Every structure is written in structure tokens, then in C-alpha cells.
C-alpha positions as CSV (number, residue, x, y, z in Angstrom):
1,M,3.0,-216.6,-203.2
2,I,1.3,-217.7,-200.0
3,R,3.2,-215.0,-198.0
4,A,2.0,-212.4,-200.5
5,V,-1.6,-213.5,-200.2
6,A,-1.4,-213.6,-196.4
7,A,0.1,-210.1,-196.4
8,L,-2.7,-208.8,-198.7
9,T,-5.3,-210.4,-196.5
10,V,-3.9,-208.7,-193.4
11,L,-3.8,-205.4,-195.1
12,A,-7.3,-205.7,-196.5
13,T,-8.8,-206.6,-193.1
14,A,-6.8,-204.4,-190.8
15,Q,-8.4,-201.2,-189.6
16,P,-6.3,-198.2,-190.3
17,A,-4.8,-196.6,-187.2
18,R,-6.5,-193.3,-188.0
19,A,-9.9,-194.9,-187.9
20,A,-9.8,-195.5,-184.1
21,N,-11.5,-193.0,-181.8
22,I,-9.3,-191.1,-179.5
23,S,-10.0,-190.3,-175.8
24,D,-10.4,-186.9,-174.2
25,A,-7.0,-187.3,-172.7
26,E,-5.4,-188.0,-176.1
27,A,-7.2,-184.9,-177.6
28,L,-6.0,-182.8,-174.7
29,A,-2.4,-184.0,-175.1
30,I,-2.5,-183.0,-178.8
31,V,-3.8,-179.6,-177.9
32,Q,-1.4,-179.1,-175.1
33,K,1.5,-180.1,-177.4
34,H,0.5,-177.8,-180.3
35,C,-1.9,-175.1,-179.1
36,V,-1.5,-174.1,-175.5
37,M,1.8,-172.3,-175.9
38,C,-0.4,-169.5,-177.4
39,H,-3.9,-170.4,-176.3
40,A,-3.5,-170.2,-172.5
41,V,-4.5,-167.8,-169.8
42,T,-0.7,-167.1,-169.6
43,P,0.8,-168.0,-172.9
44,T,4.4,-169.2,-172.9
45,H,5.0,-168.2,-176.6
46,E,7.1,-165.1,-176.6
47,S,4.8,-163.3,-179.1
48,F,1.7,-163.3,-176.9
49,R,0.8,-161.8,-173.5
50,E,-2.7,-163.1,-173.7
51,A,-4.4,-165.8,-175.8
52,P,-5.2,-164.7,-179.3
53,K,-8.9,-163.8,-179.7
54,S,-9.2,-164.7,-176.0
55,V,-9.4,-168.4,-177.0
56,T,-7.9,-170.5,-174.2
57,L,-7.6,-174.3,-174.8
58,E,-6.2,-175.5,-171.6
59,T,-9.1,-177.9,-170.6
60,I,-11.4,-180.3,-172.3
61,V,-14.3,-177.9,-171.5
62,E,-12.5,-175.0,-173.3
63,I,-11.6,-177.2,-176.3
64,K,-15.2,-178.3,-176.6
65,K,-16.4,-174.7,-176.3
66,H,-14.2,-173.7,-179.3
67,A,-14.5,-177.0,-181.2
68,A,-15.9,-175.6,-184.4
69,T,-13.1,-172.9,-184.6
70,V,-10.4,-175.4,-183.7
71,Y,-11.6,-177.8,-186.3
72,T,-11.7,-175.1,-189.0
73,Q,-8.3,-173.6,-188.1
74,T,-6.4,-176.8,-187.3
75,V,-7.9,-179.6,-189.4
76,Q,-9.6,-178.0,-192.4
77,T,-7.3,-175.0,-193.3
78,K,-4.2,-176.1,-191.3
79,A,-3.7,-172.4,-190.5
80,M,-3.0,-173.4,-186.9
81,P,-0.6,-173.8,-185.2
82,L,0.7,-170.6,-186.9
83,G,3.3,-171.5,-189.4
84,N,3.1,-175.1,-188.0
85,Q,5.8,-174.0,-185.5
86,T,5.1,-177.1,-183.3
87,A,5.3,-179.5,-186.3
88,M,1.8,-180.8,-185.9
89,T,1.5,-183.9,-188.1
90,D,-1.4,-184.9,-190.4
91,D,-2.1,-187.9,-188.1
92,E,-2.5,-185.6,-185.1
93,R,-4.7,-183.2,-187.1
94,N,-6.9,-186.1,-188.3
95,A,-7.1,-187.6,-184.8
96,L,-8.0,-184.3,-183.3
97,G,-10.5,-183.7,-186.1
98,R,-12.3,-187.0,-185.4
99,W,-12.5,-186.2,-181.7
100,L,-13.8,-182.6,-182.4
101,K,-16.5,-184.0,-184.7
102,E,-17.7,-186.3,-181.9
103,Q,-18.3,-183.4,-179.5
104,P,-21.9,-182.1,-179.0
């Protein structure tokens, strides 16, 4: 009984991992892993010779420039990455979404 109460106390007071802010470097790592194969000056995805809609996401500045679109396409509708070819997780989407919302 004491163990159960202790476990419940820990669960009740612990901050969920997804509540933490993420750094620019972490956001960039998510985008590099899931978006840059298509959204680069020179895409590596075999289907693209240039970035779709001329949206490049290779730097923090570029990601911030397109933050609203990235948020809509990646977090809200989950339309990107296309067909989820890179297996972006909900945790990654949520983390990126929190970071995008913090951008001016």
C-alpha cells in the first residue's frame, strides 16, 4: 500500500516530458531528421529537384520564417512529412509544435 501511494505521488507531481521547452538545436534536429530531405536547397529525396513551394528549412531562420506553415502542416494536420515517410512521432510533432508556438 505504501508503495502504491508513493508511486501515485510521484506520478501526480512529475511534469510530463512533453511539457518541457525544447531548444533551437533540438527543433532543428527534428526538422533535419524529418523535413530537410525535401525542404532543402538541394533535396536528397528522389522525387524533388527543388524544395516544394520553395520552402527550405535548413536553418533556424528559415524554420522561423515558415513557422506558421510548418505548424499547420506538421502539427495540426499531420500532412507532413508526406505519408509520414520518415516516421515522425507524435512526441516529435508535439515538441516541434511547442517550439514553433514560442517563435515571434
